[in-house]
N, C-alpha and C positions, 0 to 999 in steps of 0.2 A: 364097356369093350367097343363100340361103335363109335365113340367120341374118342376114345384115345386111336386107333384106326384113322380117324380123319388128320388129328392132330399130326400124325405120321406121315400120312400122304402131302400134307400140306408142308410141312418143312423136307421133306425129301423134292417137293416140285419146287420151291422157293431155292433150296441149295443147287438143284442143277440147273435153275435159270441165272442163278447168281454166278457159277461157273462157268458157264456157256458165254455170258455177256463178257465176264474178265478174259476168258480164251480168246474169243472173236478180236477182243480189243488190243490184245495182248500180240496177238500174231498177224493182226493187220499190220503192226508197226514192225515187227521182228519175224524174219522166219525161220525156221526149226533149222537149218543149215547155220543160221547166224549164231542162235543162241547156243549153240554147240562148238562153235569154232572158239579155240585156243585164243586169236586175236580179239573176238567178240567180250570174253572173259576177261583178257587183259586191258584191253580198251575203259571197259566198265567200272573196272577196279580203278584204274587211273582217275577216272570220272567222280565216281563215290570219297573219293581221298581228297579229292579238291573240295566238293562240296560240304563234304564233313570239315574240312579243317577251315573254310569260311565262314559256315555257319553252322555248327557240334549242334545247339541246342536243335534246330530246326528239323535235321536231318534226324534224331532222335527221337523228336515228338513223331515225326512221319512214320518212323519205323516201331515205333511202340503202338501206335495208332493200327497201321498194318497187322501187327502181331495179334490186337486183340482181335480184331477182325477176321484174322486167319482160323484164330480158337471158332469165334461167335460172331457173324453166322457160319462161315463154311466148313466148320467141322475139321479144320488140320489139325497136325500132332506137331509131337515140341523138334523133332529132330532136326527136321529141313530149316526152319526158324532159325534154331540154335546155329548151325552150321554158318548160315547168311550172317547173323548176329556178330559171331566171330571175327567173320573175313569182313565186315565192315568195320565195325567197331574198337575191334581186339579183344582179347580176355575179360577185360575187368570191366568197362563200360559196356560191352556186349552181352556180358551176363547179367548184369542190371537191367539192361532194357529188355531182355528176352524175358527174364523170369518174372519182371513187375508186368510185362504184355501178357504172357502166357497165364499169370495168376487172375489178373481182370477180367481176360476173356473165359477163362475158364468159371468164373464167378458168376460172369453173365450167362454161362449156358445153363449153371446149377440153377441161376433164379428161374431161367426159363424154364428148366425142367420140371422144376420144382412147382411152379403154375401150370402148366401144361401138361407135362408124360407123367406126375408121378403115381399115377394108379396103374399107368401101363407099366412101367417100371418095376412099381413092386410086383404085381401080376406074374412078370417074366423072370425076376431076378430074387426075391426075397427066402424062397426055399434053399436057394445055393447059396447064399449070403446070408441066412439065419443068426449064424454064429457072432456074424459082427455086428448086429443088432445089440447085442447083449454087451459087446466090448463099447461100444459107441455110448450106450447108455451109462457105462459107469465110467468113463472118462473122455469125454467128446475130443476134445483138441489134443489131447497126446495119439490117440488113436488113429486121429484124421491125418497127423503129422505122420504116423509111421505106415499109415495106409497110401500116402502120398509118395513116402520115402521110396521104399520097397516097390512100389510099380505092380506091374504084373498083368495089368489089366487093359484094356486100350483106352488111349488118353480119353476120346470121347465119351465112353460108358465111366470112366474113374470118375470124370464131372458129373456123371447123371445117379450113379447110385447111390451117394448121401442123400438123395431126397427119399429113400426108403426110410431111412435113419433122421430126420428131420434136425437135422447139423442146423447150427446157429450160421447164417451168412457172413458172421466175423471171422468166428473160426473156420470156417472154410476157407475162407480168403485169406487168411496167416497162416494155415496150417500148407496152404498148398504154396504160397511165397518161400516158407522155409525149407519146407519137403523136398521140392525138385531142385533148390539150389545146387547140392552134389553133381549129380547126372547132367543138368543144364550147363554147368562149370566146365564140367570135363568135354561135353560136345563143342561148347563154344571155343575152347581152346584147340580143339580139332580144327574148325574154322578158319582160325588167326593163322594155324601154323600152314595151312595150305594158302593161306595167303601170301605169307612170308617166301614159301616155296616158289610162288608164281612171280613175286617181286623180284627174285632172283636169278631167274630162268627167261630170257627174252624169246628162247623156244620152247613146245612143248616138254615140261621134264617126264622123266622114262617113270614108270610106275614104281622101281624102286629106289629112285631118288625122292618120292613121296614118300613112301612108308618107312625109308631109313633114316628121315629128317628128324631129328630131336624134337622140333615142335610139333610134329605128327605122332611119332609112333611111342613117345611117352605117355601123351593123353590119351591115346588107343590103349596102351594097357592097363594104363587108371582106370577107364572106362570100362574094360572087360574084369578088371577085380571085382570093380564096382557089381557090376552084372550079378559077378559069382554070388558076392557076399548078399544080394537084395535077393538070390533066389535059393538061397539059404534062411535067409529071413522068411519070405513069402512061407514057406512050407510050415516056421511056427505059429507064425500069423495067421493063416487061413486054416490049419489042422487045429491048434490048440483054442 
């Protein structure tokens, strides 16, 4: 127990230090007023598009590495990075970049948790998710796939919980890669739709113009539908 507390303290301190360094470097270059202005967003949209068009592979690689680091060690979750991926790359390439980056980052977090936090996670969550242990023993990959698809657990914890069930790293990676595609695709589509709205408006658009743009409201409606489906499936998955 004492060992788990030390690991937890170490992770917390490391996270705070890395986050503080990042924020310091970022805000030493940009002010809060700048990054929240429409001109800043539109200007940087043009910058990223020019950079992407001149060297797609390089920008893709940088974004992929950033996404991996966003998950581990920064412990970020998928929605913000999915919106950014859609904004920069569009629906299809954005989905590939985000899904791949999140899956690799999640796998690194799982491996780390398996080595350093396994006893702590097991002590804290085994009783609550005891029924899942039986399911994972029956068909590890299938239940991992369903587990990833329906979500319902904070992203960081969802990467650590499978340490309880001793799942194979290969199964964890591919189940994550496949299972998160639907929700990530829809979130990326929203980001792509926002980019198109900004591209078509020299001045900041009204909120109604954004919401009623087909490129935005269609993926939002699809995303909400997916949430309702997954809520229903969660009740079956975690109950039975």
